[in-house]
Backbone of each chain as ProteinMPNN parsed JSONL, in Angstrom:
{"seq_chain_A": "MKRKSFSEMECPIAQTLEVVGEWWTPLLLREVLIHERTKFDEIQKALGIAPTVLANRLNTLVSHGLLERSRYTNNPERFEYVPTASARDFRPVLDELARWGRKWTKSSEERSSS", "coords_chain_A": {"N_chain_A": [[0.839, -1.2, 0.0], [0.589, 2.141, -0.916], [1.794, 4.785, 0.941], [0.277, 7.784, 2.225], [1.419, 10.979, 1.225], [2.766, 13.617, 3.257], [3.453, 16.003, 2.315], [1.967, 18.15, 1.374], [0.816, 19.237, 3.553], [0.599, 21.919, 5.875], [1.549, 21.938, 8.45], [4.377, 21.966, 10.594], [5.236, 19.668, 11.909], [4.24, 17.623, 10.311], [5.704, 18.18, 7.992], [8.276, 17.61, 8.866], [8.016, 14.859, 9.355], [7.595, 13.968, 6.791], [10.16, 13.976, 5.815], [11.767, 12.502, 7.651], [10.164, 10.518, 8.698], [9.759, 7.9, 7.882], [9.69, 4.335, 8.384], [12.528, 3.019, 10.003], [14.161, 5.278, 9.449], [14.708, 7.179, 11.643], [16.346, 5.522, 13.224], [18.465, 5.091, 11.551], [19.499, 7.672, 11.447], [20.271, 7.826, 14.093], [22.433, 6.02, 14.045], [24.23, 7.42, 12.383], [24.505, 9.925, 13.682], [24.837, 9.525, 16.479], [26.294, 7.14, 16.926], [28.227, 7.542, 15.12], [28.558, 6.234, 12.675], [29.17, 6.188, 9.325], [29.508, 4.886, 6.949], [28.015, 3.024, 4.339], [28.096, 0.158, 4.501], [28.719, -0.345, 7.197], [26.595, 0.846, 8.556], [24.505, -0.67, 7.556], [25.129, -3.191, 8.554], [25.073, -2.695, 11.314], [22.382, -2.104, 11.793], [21.008, -4.274, 10.745], [19.425, -4.11, 8.524], [17.638, -4.387, 5.428], [19.565, -4.071, 2.485], [18.446, -2.749, 0.22], [16.368, -1.277, 1.332], [17.776, 0.349, 3.085], [19.312, 1.83, 1.241], [17.279, 3.227, -0.056], [16.242, 4.826, 2.085], [18.53, 6.336, 2.746], [18.904, 7.737, 0.361], [16.629, 9.355, 0.371], [17.225, 11.034, 2.553], [19.541, 12.259, 1.616], [18.466, 13.632, -0.562], [16.932, 15.507, 0.729], [18.82, 16.99, 1.91], [20.033, 16.302, 4.359], [22.083, 14.504, 4.532], [25.32, 14.082, 3.044], [26.527, 12.5, 0.228], [29.382, 10.565, -0.26], [32.139, 9.212, -1.995], [34.333, 6.784, -0.808], [36.049, 4.714, -1.464], [37.29, 3.398, -4.561], [37.461, 0.939, -5.881], [36.459, -1.913, -4.703], [33.63, 0.233, -5.48], [32.643, 2.333, -2.915], [30.491, 3.96, -0.544], [30.104, 6.727, 1.724], [28.116, 8.52, 4.139], [27.735, 11.688, 5.049], [26.788, 13.658, 7.782], [24.946, 16.717, 7.603], [24.448, 20.154, 8.733], [21.664, 20.298, 9.204], [20.99, 17.659, 9.723], [22.529, 17.205, 12.019], [21.206, 18.883, 13.716], [19.009, 17.423, 14.229], [19.511, 15.854, 16.34], [18.471, 16.635, 18.974], [15.814, 15.745, 18.696], [16.107, 12.971, 18.531], [17.155, 12.593, 21.086], [14.941, 13.25, 22.683], [13.151, 11.241, 21.869], [14.523, 9.049, 22.895], [14.51, 9.635, 25.625], [11.745, 9.49, 26.172], [11.298, 6.779, 25.561], [12.905, 5.477, 27.481], [11.486, 6.121, 29.714], [8.835, 5.203, 29.389], [8.456, 2.762, 27.963], [7.739, -0.754, 27.966], [9.845, -2.603, 27.872], [11.899, -1.158, 28.964], [11.165, -1.102, 31.616], [11.337, -3.839, 32.155], [14.071, -4.217, 31.762], [15.148, -2.567, 33.751], [14.327, -3.846, 36.026], [15.55, -6.251, 36.022]], "CA_chain_A": [[0.0, 0.0, 0.0], [1.323, 3.406, -0.969], [1.393, 5.664, 2.034], [-0.056, 9.147, 1.818], [2.453, 11.983, 1.484], [2.383, 14.739, 4.104], [4.168, 17.183, 1.807], [1.068, 19.282, 1.142], [0.305, 19.756, 4.829], [1.389, 23.069, 6.325], [2.073, 21.678, 9.803], [5.816, 21.648, 10.594], [5.439, 18.268, 12.317], [4.012, 16.826, 9.093], [6.837, 18.402, 7.097], [9.409, 16.847, 9.4], [7.749, 13.432, 9.147], [7.782, 13.686, 5.36], [11.607, 13.772, 5.596], [12.406, 11.523, 8.555], [9.147, 9.727, 9.364], [9.614, 6.521, 7.418], [10.226, 3.28, 9.229], [13.99, 2.886, 9.985], [14.96, 6.498, 9.267], [15.308, 7.714, 12.878], [17.439, 4.65, 13.68], [19.569, 5.373, 10.643], [20.102, 8.924, 11.929], [20.962, 7.455, 15.343], [23.741, 5.45, 13.684], [25.12, 8.452, 11.822], [24.743, 11.055, 14.587], [25.258, 9.137, 17.833], [27.346, 6.116, 16.85], [29.198, 8.039, 14.131], [28.762, 5.307, 11.553], [28.794, 6.916, 8.117], [29.658, 4.037, 5.765], [26.845, 2.189, 4.024], [28.222, -1.22, 4.974], [28.675, -0.441, 8.66], [25.219, 1.152, 8.964], [23.675, -1.824, 7.195], [25.443, -4.272, 9.5], [24.649, -2.315, 12.668], [20.921, -2.114, 11.894], [20.391, -5.49, 10.232], [18.396, -3.615, 7.608], [17.819, -4.827, 4.042], [20.325, -3.052, 1.749], [17.603, -1.927, -0.661], [15.629, -0.331, 2.178], [18.752, 1.329, 3.559], [19.639, 2.724, 0.116], [16.111, 4.097, -0.235], [16.178, 5.808, 3.174], [19.679, 7.241, 2.6], [18.633, 8.622, -0.78], [15.658, 10.361, 0.824], [17.913, 12.01, 3.41], [20.432, 13.037, 0.734], [17.66, 14.537, -1.393], [16.456, 16.585, 1.588], [19.955, 17.779, 2.399], [20.517, 15.943, 5.696], [23.334, 13.756, 4.372], [26.061, 14.258, 1.787], [27.071, 11.217, -0.201], [30.79, 10.722, -0.63], [32.796, 7.928, -2.295], [35.605, 6.693, -0.076], [36.974, 3.853, -2.222], [36.879, 3.273, -5.959], [37.43, -0.425, -6.401], [35.091, -1.654, -5.149], [33.08, 1.554, -5.184], [31.937, 2.333, -1.629], [30.061, 5.32, -0.202], [29.719, 7.081, 3.083], [27.064, 9.536, 4.2], [28.204, 12.626, 6.063], [25.669, 14.504, 8.222], [25.036, 18.173, 7.461], [23.944, 20.881, 9.907], [20.257, 19.975, 9.475], [20.966, 16.344, 10.371], [23.045, 17.335, 13.397], [20.172, 19.547, 14.511], [17.974, 16.441, 14.543], [19.914, 15.158, 17.569], [17.521, 16.821, 20.09], [14.635, 14.899, 18.494], [16.512, 11.621, 18.955], [17.287, 12.59, 22.55], [13.591, 13.207, 23.244], [12.625, 9.894, 21.618], [15.194, 8.144, 23.835], [13.993, 9.946, 26.968], [10.4, 8.918, 26.291], [11.42, 5.312, 25.56], [13.414, 5.02, 28.772], [10.494, 6.354, 30.764], [7.495, 4.659, 29.201], [8.275, 1.486, 27.268], [7.749, -1.912, 28.853], [11.155, -3.245, 27.926], [12.718, -0.4, 29.896], [10.802, -1.611, 32.941], [11.917, -5.183, 32.306], [15.521, -4.123, 31.909], [15.55, -1.951, 35.027], [13.993, -4.73, 37.145], [16.292, -7.504, 35.911]], "C_chain_A": [[0.875, 1.251, 0.0], [0.851, 4.28, 0.184], [1.122, 7.066, 1.49], [1.095, 10.092, 2.158], [1.906, 13.09, 2.368], [2.887, 16.068, 3.529], [3.268, 18.395, 1.586], [0.515, 19.872, 2.436], [1.205, 20.901, 5.306], [2.087, 22.831, 7.665], [3.555, 21.306, 9.771], [6.123, 20.239, 11.094], [5.271, 17.364, 11.101], [5.183, 16.966, 8.122], [8.067, 17.627, 7.563], [9.228, 15.361, 9.123], [7.915, 13.039, 7.685], [9.256, 13.37, 5.057], [12.147, 12.587, 6.399], [11.425, 10.519, 9.145], [8.973, 8.313, 8.868], [10.232, 5.552, 8.414], [11.734, 3.131, 8.981], [14.733, 4.222, 10.005], [15.506, 7.078, 10.569], [16.453, 6.836, 13.413], [18.682, 4.842, 12.816], [20.281, 6.674, 11.086], [20.801, 8.702, 13.278], [22.353, 6.903, 15.03], [24.712, 6.526, 13.236], [25.5, 9.479, 12.888], [25.305, 10.628, 15.943], [26.412, 8.141, 17.78], [28.409, 6.444, 15.812], [29.574, 6.996, 13.081], [28.286, 6.004, 10.29], [28.869, 6.042, 6.858], [28.448, 3.124, 5.588], [26.947, 0.823, 4.691], [28.133, -1.319, 6.494], [27.289, -0.085, 9.208], [24.326, -0.059, 8.733], [23.869, -2.969, 8.2], [24.906, -3.955, 10.898], [23.136, -2.441, 12.833], [20.3, -3.456, 11.524], [19.252, -5.172, 9.281], [18.685, -4.152, 6.194], [18.533, -3.721, 3.258], [19.465, -2.177, 0.845], [16.811, -0.897, 0.137], [16.581, 0.758, 2.674], [19.089, 2.33, 2.447], [18.505, 3.707, -0.137], [16.07, 5.197, 0.823], [17.327, 6.816, 3.068], [19.44, 8.227, 1.46], [17.642, 9.721, -0.404], [16.357, 11.441, 1.649], [18.892, 12.861, 2.608], [19.607, 14.061, -0.049], [17.097, 15.704, -0.582], [17.601, 17.329, 2.281], [20.454, 17.434, 3.785], [21.858, 15.21, 5.643], [23.981, 14.128, 3.055], [26.76, 12.956, 1.465], [28.492, 11.42, -0.712], [31.417, 9.353, -0.877], [34.121, 7.867, -1.546], [36.543, 5.622, -0.612], [36.402, 3.684, -3.621], [36.683, 1.831, -6.408], [37.553, -1.406, -5.25], [34.624, -0.257, -4.731], [32.263, 1.483, -3.884], [31.652, 3.776, -1.224], [29.883, 5.501, 1.294], [28.78, 8.284, 3.023], [27.345, 10.46, 5.376], [27.059, 13.555, 6.467], [25.952, 15.992, 8.027], [24.488, 18.827, 8.743], [22.499, 20.501, 10.228], [20.127, 18.597, 10.118], [21.454, 16.461, 11.808], [22.008, 17.987, 14.304], [18.984, 18.624, 14.802], [18.294, 15.696, 15.846], [18.951, 15.39, 18.743], [16.238, 16.0, 19.938], [14.957, 13.474, 18.938], [16.615, 11.54, 20.478], [15.921, 12.533, 23.228], [12.947, 11.832, 23.034], [13.229, 8.895, 22.606], [14.686, 8.369, 25.254], [12.614, 9.303, 27.169], [10.467, 7.393, 26.385], [11.92, 4.768, 26.886], [12.345, 5.121, 29.851], [9.248, 5.473, 30.624], [7.393, 3.298, 28.531], [8.475, 0.324, 28.231], [9.125, -2.523, 28.98], [12.092, -2.475, 28.843], [12.453, -0.901, 31.307], [11.435, -2.975, 33.187], [13.417, -5.11, 32.531], [15.905, -3.583, 33.286], [15.257, -2.877, 36.214], [14.784, -6.029, 37.083], [17.729, -7.325, 36.361]], "O_chain_A": [[1.783, 1.391, 0.819], [-0.348, 4.485, 0.373], [1.654, 7.474, 0.457], [1.673, 10.015, 3.242], [0.739, 13.466, 2.257], [2.767, 17.116, 4.162], [3.737, 19.532, 1.606], [-0.175, 20.891, 2.412], [2.426, 20.847, 5.154], [3.101, 23.461, 7.964], [3.953, 20.427, 9.006], [7.158, 19.671, 10.742], [6.064, 16.448, 10.887], [5.604, 15.988, 7.504], [8.802, 17.061, 6.754], [10.166, 14.682, 8.708], [8.324, 11.92, 7.376], [9.557, 12.591, 4.152], [12.9, 11.768, 5.873], [11.809, 9.735, 10.013], [8.122, 7.585, 9.378], [11.147, 5.885, 9.168], [12.158, 3.121, 7.825], [15.843, 4.289, 10.534], [16.68, 7.445, 10.608], [17.415, 7.349, 13.985], [19.81, 4.763, 13.304], [21.51, 6.748, 11.093], [21.819, 9.335, 13.558], [23.334, 7.277, 15.674], [25.87, 6.547, 13.653], [26.664, 9.865, 12.996], [26.168, 11.313, 16.493], [27.395, 8.285, 18.508], [29.379, 5.703, 15.651], [30.725, 6.887, 12.66], [27.116, 6.374, 10.193], [28.345, 6.425, 5.812], [27.933, 2.54, 6.542], [26.014, 0.377, 5.36], [27.545, -2.262, 7.023], [26.856, -0.652, 10.212], [23.51, -0.427, 9.578], [22.914, -3.616, 8.629], [24.359, -4.823, 11.577], [22.659, -2.841, 13.896], [19.181, -3.751, 11.943], [18.243, -5.876, 9.239], [19.842, -4.344, 5.821], [18.149, -2.556, 3.354], [19.729, -0.982, 0.716], [16.606, 0.226, -0.325], [16.236, 1.939, 2.681], [19.142, 3.536, 2.689], [18.746, 4.885, -0.401], [15.885, 6.368, 0.494], [17.123, 8.012, 3.276], [19.74, 9.414, 1.586], [17.796, 10.874, -0.81], [16.103, 12.631, 1.46], [19.057, 14.049, 2.886], [20.006, 15.218, -0.18], [16.816, 16.767, -1.135], [17.371, 18.189, 3.131], [21.234, 18.198, 4.353], [22.659, 15.282, 6.574], [23.303, 14.446, 2.078], [27.478, 12.384, 2.286], [28.764, 12.331, -1.495], [31.252, 8.438, -0.07], [34.935, 8.786, -1.638], [37.722, 5.613, -0.257], [35.197, 3.809, -3.838], [35.816, 1.55, -7.236], [38.674, -1.712, -4.845], [35.134, 0.341, -3.784], [31.327, 0.693, -3.764], [32.431, 4.687, -1.504], [29.557, 4.565, 2.024], [28.669, 8.964, 2.003], [27.213, 10.075, 6.537], [26.427, 14.171, 5.608], [27.067, 16.458, 8.26], [24.118, 18.144, 9.699], [22.14, 20.39, 11.4], [19.256, 18.385, 10.962], [20.858, 15.882, 12.715], [21.933, 17.692, 15.497], [18.065, 18.998, 15.531], [17.442, 14.99, 16.387], [18.634, 14.436, 19.453], [15.638, 15.602, 20.936], [14.166, 12.845, 19.642], [16.213, 10.546, 21.084], [15.758, 11.845, 24.235], [12.272, 11.321, 23.927], [12.536, 8.002, 23.094], [14.46, 7.415, 25.998], [12.352, 8.664, 28.188], [9.768, 6.789, 27.198], [11.441, 3.743, 27.37], [12.303, 4.315, 30.78], [8.673, 5.047, 31.625], [6.308, 2.716, 28.533], [9.261, 0.4, 29.175], [9.534, -2.92, 30.071], [12.989, -3.068, 29.443], [13.377, -1.101, 32.095], [11.987, -3.245, 34.254], [13.973, -5.827, 33.364], [16.85, -4.062, 33.912], [15.852, -2.727, 37.281], [14.698, -6.838, 38.006], [18.507, -8.278, 36.336]]}, "seq_chain_B": "MKRKSFSEMECPIAQTLEVVGEWWTPLLLREVLIHERTKFDEIQKALGIAPTVLANRLNTLVSHGLLERSRYTNNPERFEYVPTASARDFRPVLDELARWGRKWTKSSEERSSS", "coords_chain_B": {"N_chain_B": [[4.578, -5.134, 1.994], [5.778, -6.524, 4.929], [6.814, -4.702, 7.693], [9.862, -4.654, 9.59], [9.882, -5.501, 13.025], [10.861, -3.463, 15.811], [10.907, -4.368, 18.329], [12.576, -6.132, 19.672], [14.916, -4.821, 19.972], [17.249, -3.215, 22.111], [17.646, -0.515, 22.359], [16.392, 2.597, 23.481], [15.316, 4.478, 21.725], [14.516, 2.912, 19.551], [12.596, 1.381, 20.865], [10.7, 3.325, 21.438], [9.956, 4.041, 18.827], [8.753, 1.709, 18.034], [6.305, 1.928, 19.245], [5.238, 4.456, 18.501], [6.125, 4.976, 15.95], [4.965, 4.465, 13.476], [3.686, 5.374, 10.243], [1.62, 8.219, 10.22], [1.043, 8.092, 13.0], [2.411, 10.032, 14.783], [1.114, 12.37, 13.924], [-1.475, 11.831, 14.595], [-1.238, 11.82, 17.365], [-0.612, 14.482, 17.631], [-3.111, 15.623, 16.991], [-4.664, 14.71, 19.166], [-3.241, 15.639, 21.431], [-2.426, 18.328, 21.026], [-4.391, 19.677, 19.499], [-6.537, 18.829, 20.857], [-8.451, 16.983, 20.007], [-10.422, 14.251, 20.485], [-12.297, 12.46, 19.643], [-13.091, 9.754, 17.506], [-14.288, 10.323, 14.97], [-13.81, 13.079, 14.597], [-11.024, 13.215, 14.616], [-10.464, 11.657, 12.404], [-11.583, 13.164, 10.348], [-10.108, 15.546, 10.573], [-7.54, 14.728, 9.88], [-7.83, 13.503, 7.413], [-7.496, 10.819, 7.002], [-7.579, 7.331, 6.175], [-10.282, 5.48, 7.534], [-9.836, 2.799, 8.386], [-7.082, 2.691, 8.689], [-6.694, 4.637, 10.643], [-8.095, 3.431, 12.776], [-6.483, 1.225, 13.216], [-4.047, 2.457, 14.038], [-4.902, 3.818, 16.348], [-5.66, 1.635, 17.936], [-3.159, 0.47, 18.371], [-1.955, 2.437, 19.977], [-3.676, 2.413, 22.163], [-3.212, -0.191, 23.076], [-0.621, 0.048, 23.958], [-0.949, 1.698, 26.06], [-1.111, 4.505, 25.8], [-3.413, 5.799, 25.099], [-6.801, 5.885, 26.256], [-9.687, 4.127, 25.587], [-12.992, 5.162, 25.165], [-16.494, 4.986, 25.313], [-18.741, 7.314, 24.035], [-21.251, 7.751, 22.993], [-24.163, 5.679, 22.593], [-25.943, 4.947, 20.564], [-25.822, 5.964, 17.477], [-23.022, 3.768, 18.206], [-20.214, 5.326, 19.446], [-16.794, 6.308, 19.789], [-14.31, 7.8, 21.924], [-10.894, 8.843, 22.466], [-8.85, 9.044, 25.046], [-6.048, 10.81, 26.191], [-3.37, 9.435, 28.132], [-1.019, 9.761, 30.891], [1.432, 8.976, 29.752], [1.079, 9.517, 27.043], [0.682, 12.298, 27.173], [3.203, 13.01, 27.966], [4.545, 12.716, 25.646], [4.412, 15.039, 24.312], [6.743, 16.848, 24.363], [8.326, 15.591, 22.423], [6.841, 15.964, 20.093], [6.999, 18.74, 20.029], [9.722, 19.124, 19.51], [9.906, 17.929, 16.98], [8.352, 19.739, 15.55], [9.815, 22.101, 15.886], [12.179, 21.419, 14.47], [11.103, 21.064, 11.916], [10.138, 23.651, 11.323], [12.517, 24.96, 11.105], [14.09, 23.665, 9.132], [12.692, 22.588, 6.89], [11.731, 22.791, 3.451], [9.243, 23.848, 2.762], [8.713, 25.502, 4.86], [10.499, 27.566, 4.384], [9.423, 28.513, 1.999], [6.935, 29.386, 2.9], [7.68, 31.406, 4.704], [8.785, 33.267, 3.035], [6.782, 34.118, 1.456]], "CA_chain_B": [[5.774, -5.632, 2.69], [5.722, -6.436, 6.38], [7.991, -4.031, 8.221], [10.522, -5.347, 10.686], [9.616, -4.958, 14.363], [12.023, -3.04, 16.597], [10.614, -4.674, 19.731], [13.66, -6.878, 20.306], [16.101, -3.968, 20.111], [17.326, -2.64, 23.463], [17.731, 0.953, 22.255], [15.136, 3.26, 23.832], [14.748, 5.124, 20.527], [13.824, 1.839, 18.825], [11.399, 1.025, 21.636], [9.728, 4.399, 21.216], [9.452, 3.94, 17.454], [7.853, 0.546, 17.958], [4.993, 2.377, 19.715], [4.721, 5.67, 17.844], [6.901, 5.255, 14.743], [4.279, 4.183, 12.215], [3.191, 6.51, 9.467], [0.407, 8.842, 10.757], [0.865, 8.103, 14.459], [2.715, 11.311, 15.44], [0.079, 13.366, 13.597], [-2.637, 11.468, 15.401], [-0.965, 12.336, 18.712], [-0.762, 15.933, 17.527], [-4.545, 15.942, 17.085], [-5.166, 14.445, 20.521], [-2.533, 16.382, 22.484], [-2.321, 19.77, 20.764], [-5.683, 20.203, 19.056], [-7.529, 18.3, 21.808], [-9.497, 16.195, 19.361], [-10.344, 12.901, 21.052], [-13.307, 11.585, 19.05], [-12.655, 9.087, 16.272], [-14.766, 10.996, 13.763], [-13.166, 14.378, 14.389], [-9.616, 12.95, 14.251], [-10.467, 11.143, 11.034], [-11.862, 14.286, 9.454], [-9.013, 16.517, 10.624], [-6.341, 14.2, 9.217], [-8.09, 12.951, 6.083], [-6.888, 9.488, 7.047], [-8.533, 6.235, 5.979], [-10.768, 4.998, 8.831], [-9.211, 1.536, 8.802], [-5.72, 2.998, 9.148], [-6.831, 5.332, 11.927], [-8.477, 2.444, 13.796], [-5.276, 0.435, 13.483], [-3.091, 3.261, 14.816], [-5.481, 4.051, 17.668], [-5.568, 0.387, 18.693], [-1.77, 0.312, 18.801], [-1.703, 3.351, 21.096], [-4.421, 1.895, 23.32], [-2.556, -1.408, 23.587], [0.596, 0.459, 24.654], [-1.287, 2.509, 27.223], [-1.061, 5.961, 25.597], [-4.787, 6.293, 24.995], [-7.856, 5.069, 26.834], [-10.859, 4.142, 24.727], [-14.188, 5.409, 25.966], [-17.684, 5.178, 24.488], [-19.446, 8.525, 24.455], [-22.674, 7.585, 22.685], [-24.506, 4.277, 22.398], [-26.72, 4.663, 19.373], [-24.843, 4.932, 17.138], [-21.896, 3.597, 19.116], [-19.091, 6.179, 19.054], [-15.729, 6.242, 20.791], [-13.249, 8.795, 21.968], [-9.612, 8.308, 22.901], [-8.367, 10.018, 26.026], [-4.612, 10.598, 26.416], [-2.881, 9.144, 29.483], [0.216, 10.488, 31.229], [2.526, 8.664, 28.821], [0.828, 10.278, 25.812], [0.95, 13.723, 27.434], [4.656, 13.183, 28.041], [5.077, 12.704, 24.279], [4.348, 16.4, 23.782], [8.063, 17.41, 24.037], [8.816, 15.027, 21.156], [6.134, 16.701, 19.026], [7.539, 20.103, 19.976], [11.027, 19.064, 18.831], [9.639, 17.668, 15.558], [7.862, 20.998, 14.979], [10.959, 23.022, 15.844], [13.052, 21.015, 13.371], [10.395, 21.323, 10.654], [10.125, 25.098, 11.053], [13.875, 25.434, 10.81], [14.832, 23.001, 8.063], [11.983, 22.079, 5.713], [11.62, 23.747, 2.356], [7.968, 24.558, 2.75], [8.808, 26.585, 5.839], [11.149, 28.671, 3.677], [8.466, 29.092, 1.047], [5.902, 30.115, 3.629], [8.191, 32.622, 5.334], [9.157, 34.251, 2.028], [5.624, 34.509, 0.649]], "C_chain_B": [[5.626, -5.444, 4.189], [6.991, -5.732, 6.849], [8.561, -4.824, 9.383], [10.175, -4.691, 12.018], [10.919, -4.56, 15.032], [11.913, -3.52, 18.045], [11.738, -5.424, 20.432], [14.923, -6.042, 20.495], [16.1, -3.315, 21.498], [17.274, -1.115, 23.459], [16.394, 1.624, 22.585], [14.504, 4.038, 22.677], [13.942, 4.088, 19.734], [12.536, 1.448, 19.543], [10.298, 2.08, 21.457], [9.112, 4.282, 19.824], [8.501, 2.76, 17.288], [6.429, 0.94, 18.362], [4.415, 3.49, 18.832], [5.329, 5.931, 16.461], [6.201, 4.957, 13.427], [3.813, 5.476, 11.549], [1.839, 6.951, 10.03], [0.393, 8.989, 12.277], [1.269, 9.415, 15.127], [1.678, 12.396, 15.12], [-1.202, 13.094, 14.375], [-2.453, 11.979, 16.839], [-1.02, 13.864, 18.735], [-2.234, 16.33, 17.675], [-5.047, 15.806, 18.52], [-4.559, 15.414, 21.533], [-2.568, 17.896, 22.266], [-3.676, 20.348, 20.383], [-6.852, 19.687, 19.905], [-8.734, 17.666, 21.111], [-9.377, 14.76, 19.857], [-11.338, 11.935, 20.406], [-12.822, 11.038, 17.714], [-13.024, 9.919, 15.046], [-14.07, 12.343, 13.523], [-11.681, 14.226, 14.049], [-9.548, 12.529, 12.787], [-10.658, 12.279, 10.029], [-10.692, 15.265, 9.407], [-7.797, 16.03, 9.833], [-6.594, 13.794, 7.767], [-7.472, 11.572, 5.928], [-7.969, 8.44, 6.803], [-8.972, 5.696, 7.333], [-10.107, 3.703, 9.299], [-7.796, 1.768, 9.327], [-5.774, 3.691, 10.507], [-7.171, 4.343, 13.041], [-7.274, 1.596, 14.19], [-4.305, 1.196, 14.38], [-3.604, 3.523, 16.225], [-5.372, 2.79, 18.534], [-4.15, 0.145, 19.21], [-1.486, 1.195, 20.015], [-2.471, 2.929, 22.354], [-3.686, 0.702, 23.93], [-1.252, -1.079, 24.318], [0.319, 1.453, 25.783], [-1.214, 4.013, 27.038], [-2.456, 6.578, 25.546], [-5.728, 5.333, 25.701], [-9.131, 5.257, 26.021], [-12.116, 4.259, 25.571], [-15.377, 5.646, 25.034], [-18.428, 6.419, 24.956], [-20.885, 8.596, 23.945], [-22.929, 6.106, 22.385], [-25.173, 3.992, 21.071], [-26.734, 5.88, 18.45], [-23.694, 4.908, 18.148], [-20.708, 4.422, 18.608], [-18.065, 6.221, 20.173], [-14.842, 7.481, 20.757], [-12.03, 8.174, 22.625], [-8.929, 9.345, 23.772], [-6.88, 9.768, 26.31], [-4.297, 10.339, 27.895], [-1.614, 9.97, 29.73], [1.33, 10.208, 30.22], [2.33, 9.375, 27.484], [1.13, 11.761, 26.038], [2.446, 13.992, 27.5], [5.318, 13.062, 26.672], [5.091, 14.108, 23.673], [5.734, 17.02, 23.484], [8.657, 16.84, 22.746], [8.147, 15.754, 19.989], [6.694, 18.117, 18.893], [8.895, 20.134, 19.269], [10.858, 18.808, 17.331], [9.178, 18.947, 14.869], [8.995, 22.013, 14.852], [11.855, 22.694, 14.64], [12.403, 21.345, 12.02], [10.367, 22.807, 10.296], [11.484, 25.576, 10.598], [14.422, 24.9, 9.486], [14.017, 22.568, 6.852], [11.731, 23.194, 4.709], [10.329, 24.545, 2.409], [7.952, 25.679, 3.784], [9.43, 27.81, 5.17], [10.169, 29.363, 2.733], [7.409, 29.924, 1.758], [6.439, 31.44, 4.176], [8.555, 33.685, 4.303], [7.961, 34.734, 1.208], [4.744, 35.513, 1.378]], "O_chain_B": [[5.379, -4.335, 4.663], [8.099, -6.104, 6.462], [7.851, -5.561, 10.067], [10.174, -3.465, 12.127], [11.948, -5.214, 14.859], [12.719, -3.135, 18.892], [11.848, -5.364, 21.657], [15.888, -6.5, 21.107], [15.048, -2.908, 21.99], [16.897, -0.502, 24.457], [15.366, 1.25, 22.02], [13.289, 4.234, 22.655], [12.822, 4.361, 19.302], [11.509, 1.213, 18.906], [9.118, 1.75, 21.34], [7.898, 4.407, 19.66], [7.561, 2.813, 16.495], [5.46, 0.355, 17.878], [3.24, 3.456, 18.467], [5.084, 6.979, 15.864], [6.78, 5.174, 12.363], [3.585, 6.5, 12.193], [0.988, 6.1, 10.291], [-0.215, 9.927, 12.792], [0.525, 9.89, 15.985], [1.399, 13.248, 15.964], [-1.918, 14.018, 14.762], [-3.387, 12.5, 17.448], [-1.424, 14.464, 19.731], [-2.557, 17.267, 18.405], [-5.761, 16.672, 19.025], [-5.264, 15.948, 22.39], [-2.723, 18.658, 23.22], [-4.067, 21.399, 20.892], [-8.004, 20.064, 19.691], [-9.873, 17.794, 21.56], [-8.34, 14.124, 19.669], [-11.236, 10.724, 20.599], [-12.228, 11.751, 16.906], [-12.181, 10.186, 14.19], [-13.777, 12.701, 12.383], [-11.139, 15.02, 13.279], [-8.688, 12.984, 12.033], [-9.984, 12.342, 9.001], [-10.325, 15.754, 8.339], [-7.108, 16.825, 9.193], [-5.655, 13.747, 6.972], [-6.988, 11.208, 4.856], [-9.127, 8.631, 7.174], [-8.13, 5.472, 8.203], [-9.848, 3.538, 10.491], [-7.366, 1.126, 10.285], [-4.998, 3.373, 11.408], [-6.599, 4.412, 14.129], [-7.078, 1.289, 15.366], [-3.8, 0.651, 15.362], [-2.84, 3.462, 17.189], [-5.034, 2.868, 19.715], [-3.957, -0.321, 20.333], [-0.85, 0.752, 20.971], [-1.973, 3.073, 23.47], [-3.556, 0.601, 25.15], [-0.823, -1.831, 25.193], [1.249, 1.985, 26.389], [-1.252, 4.745, 28.026], [-2.646, 7.739, 25.908], [-5.489, 4.126, 25.743], [-9.591, 6.377, 25.796], [-12.284, 3.549, 26.562], [-15.277, 6.415, 24.078], [-18.715, 6.56, 26.145], [-21.662, 9.423, 24.421], [-22.024, 5.379, 21.976], [-24.994, 2.913, 20.506], [-27.582, 6.755, 18.62], [-23.432, 5.889, 18.844], [-20.254, 4.237, 17.479], [-18.412, 6.177, 21.353], [-14.654, 8.114, 19.719], [-12.114, 7.12, 23.256], [-8.487, 10.389, 23.292], [-6.493, 8.645, 26.633], [-4.888, 10.951, 28.785], [-1.199, 10.767, 28.888], [2.09, 11.112, 29.873], [3.304, 9.792, 26.856], [1.759, 12.405, 25.198], [2.904, 15.074, 27.133], [6.523, 13.28, 26.548], [5.715, 14.333, 22.636], [5.89, 17.661, 22.445], [9.407, 17.528, 22.052], [8.808, 16.116, 19.015], [6.846, 18.632, 17.785], [9.182, 21.064, 18.515], [11.568, 19.389, 16.511], [9.567, 19.214, 13.732], [9.116, 22.699, 13.836], [12.241, 23.587, 13.886], [13.062, 21.837, 11.105], [10.545, 23.184, 9.138], [11.586, 26.5, 9.791], [15.146, 25.612, 8.79], [14.617, 22.202, 5.841], [11.546, 24.359, 5.061], [10.309, 25.747, 2.142], [7.263, 26.684, 3.608], [8.967, 28.936, 5.351], [10.086, 30.589, 2.667], [7.032, 31.005, 1.305], [5.758, 32.464, 4.127], [8.63, 34.868, 4.635], [8.089, 35.632, 0.376], [3.726, 35.947, 0.839]]}, "name": "protein", "num_of_chains": 2, "seq": "MKRKSFSEMECPIAQTLEVVGEWWTPLLLREVLIHERTKFDEIQKALGIAPTVLANRLNTLVSHGLLERSRYTNNPERFEYVPTASARDFRPVLDELARWGRKWTKSSEERSSSMKRKSFSEMECPIAQTLEVVGEWWTPLLLREVLIHERTKFDEIQKALGIAPTVLANRLNTLVSHGLLERSRYTNNPERFEYVPTASARDFRPVLDELARWGRKWTKSSEERSSS"}
């Protein structure tokens, strides 16, 4: 099923979700911004994400200016994805998502009681 | 395509996304928390979302304890969804998403220059 685009909505939350709201994308930004993994192969391995899905999500972030694609070897050709200022400014969103998860998700309770 | 669950990941960001990371869900929480729309019909109309998708997202939030389902009329049977403390504590995440959108999305630029 094709999901509905939020691009025509004026709400800034909707606009943000249009860029970063797809499944996997916030975790991908976690890898780049918090764990400082910028290479396709290391992000793919860290997340256990299908390479085609990862390529799709990275392309979306490049097209919206959050990441800059850069080739770091030629043979074989390999790419890394360097965060720009707009991606780095997404860090407070990740921090809030983490704060909420630590406070309210069941697995947090299980972990803290074990 | 079935999306991969993040429920087995220990990361609190992943745990949060497992609850609120589906397409539409943050906008649904925006309606409930910011616009104070709690009735199914008014949320559905405000978002222009398919009723089946809205019902699915609401059920997910109820099952994770963010919303409490309450019948407000019997004939016809109609329900509203009242936010709990954990949903109200999601407001800072919405505020960060809005802040980022106002600062970095193209439509914000277009709006501010028009």
